[in-house]
N, C-alpha and C positions, 0 to 999 in steps of 0.2 A: 641568671638570678638577678633580681632587682634589689638593690640595697636602699633601705629607707634612709633618708637624711635625718640625722638626729637633731632634736630640738635643744636649744641652749637651756641651761639651768640658770635662771636669773636670781641673783642674791642682792637684796637692798637692805641697808641698815634700818633697823626699826627706829621710829621716832623716839627721842629721849634716851637712848641707850647706845653707847659706843660699841658694846660687845654683843648686842642681840640683833638678829636680822629676820627677814621674811624671805623665804625661798619660793619662787614660782616654778613648780615642777609638774609638767603635764597640765591637768585641768585644775589643780588646787594650789593653795598657798599655805606653807607650813612655817612654824617658828624655827629658827636656827640660831646657832651660836657662832660668833666670829672670834678672832683672837682677842685676848683680854684688853689690848689697847685699840681695838677697832680696825678700820680700814686705813691702810697706809699707801699713799701715792709713791713713797720712796721707801720700800721695805728693806730692812737690814736684818741680818742674823741676830736672833735673840731679842728682838724688839717687841715680841708678843702681838705683832700686827698680822692682819690679813691683807695680802697685796691687792691693790686696785687693778682691774684690767679683765681681759678676756683670755681664758686659758683652756686648752683642750684637755680632755681626760686621756691620759697616757696609758694607764693600767689600773686594774682592779685587784685589790688584795682582799683576802677573806679568810676567816677561820673555818676550816672544813669540819672541825669538831663542834661548831656552833651554828653554822648557816649553810644552806645548800650552795653548791657552785653556781655563781651568777651566770645566766645565759646572755651572752653579749658577744659582739665581734671585737671588742677591745681586748688586748691581752690580759689574761687572768692568772694570778699566782696565789696558791694556798700558802698562808703564813705558817712557817715552821718555827720550832723552838729557837733556833739560832739566828733568825732573821732580825735585822736591825736596819736603821736608816742613818747614814752618816751626816752629822751636823757640824762637823769640824771643818772650817774653811781651809785650813792648812793641809787637809788630807786629799790625796788624789781621787778618792771616792766620794768627795763632798757631794751632798744632795743625791745620793744613790742608795739603792738597796744593797746591803752588805751582810756578811756573815759575822755573827758574834761569837766569841768576844773580840773586841777591837781595842787596839792601844790608843785610839783616838776617841773623841766624843761621839757617841751614837745613841739613838733611842731604840729600845727594844720594841718590836712590833707585836710580839705574842704577850699581850697584857692579861692580867687577871680580871680587870673590869671588862666591859663590853664595848669600849669606845672604838676599838679597832677590829670588831668582828667583821665589818665591811667598810672598806676604804677605797675612795677614788683618788688616785694619784694625779694631781694636776701638773700640766706642762709649764711649770713656772721655774725659771732659772735653771733650765736643763739643756737647752740647745741654743747657745752654749751656756755652760755653768760659769757664773761669775762669783769668785770668792767673796763671801760676806753678804751676798745679796739676798740670802734666805734659802731655807731648806725645808723639806718635809711639809710641803703645802698640800694638804689633803682635805678632802670632804669626808667626814666620818661622823659617826653617831655622837650625840651630846650626852653629857651627864644629866641625870634627872634634875629638874628644877634649875637648869642653867640660867 
């Protein structure tokens, strides 16, 4: 079996806006949203920034009740009611998928809006994980009119 080499997803900040971007994906360019404080060379937990760099896609998360299972060679996980992402630097599960409820700070992944219907988990601050360097760095759907 011959495996196709994946093409990078290129994200560039849009002129005149810290939190808007343009994404080159396949043969087209699409609008995109960045963290509210824009791209950060030195990303820190809670700074609202999008880290600067090249990061592999580690996993795909999706809502099985809303979208079909993605066809990919990347590991795929259907988001369940109790799934969350730990964003507490003091927790041993920092920047990992966890089961809710948690005694520590964590973001629920099964949202009522559609932002996390399809999520690409980026390989940022995961091998190794550094406390406070940032967590939950995802490519996901944007709010209307972002």
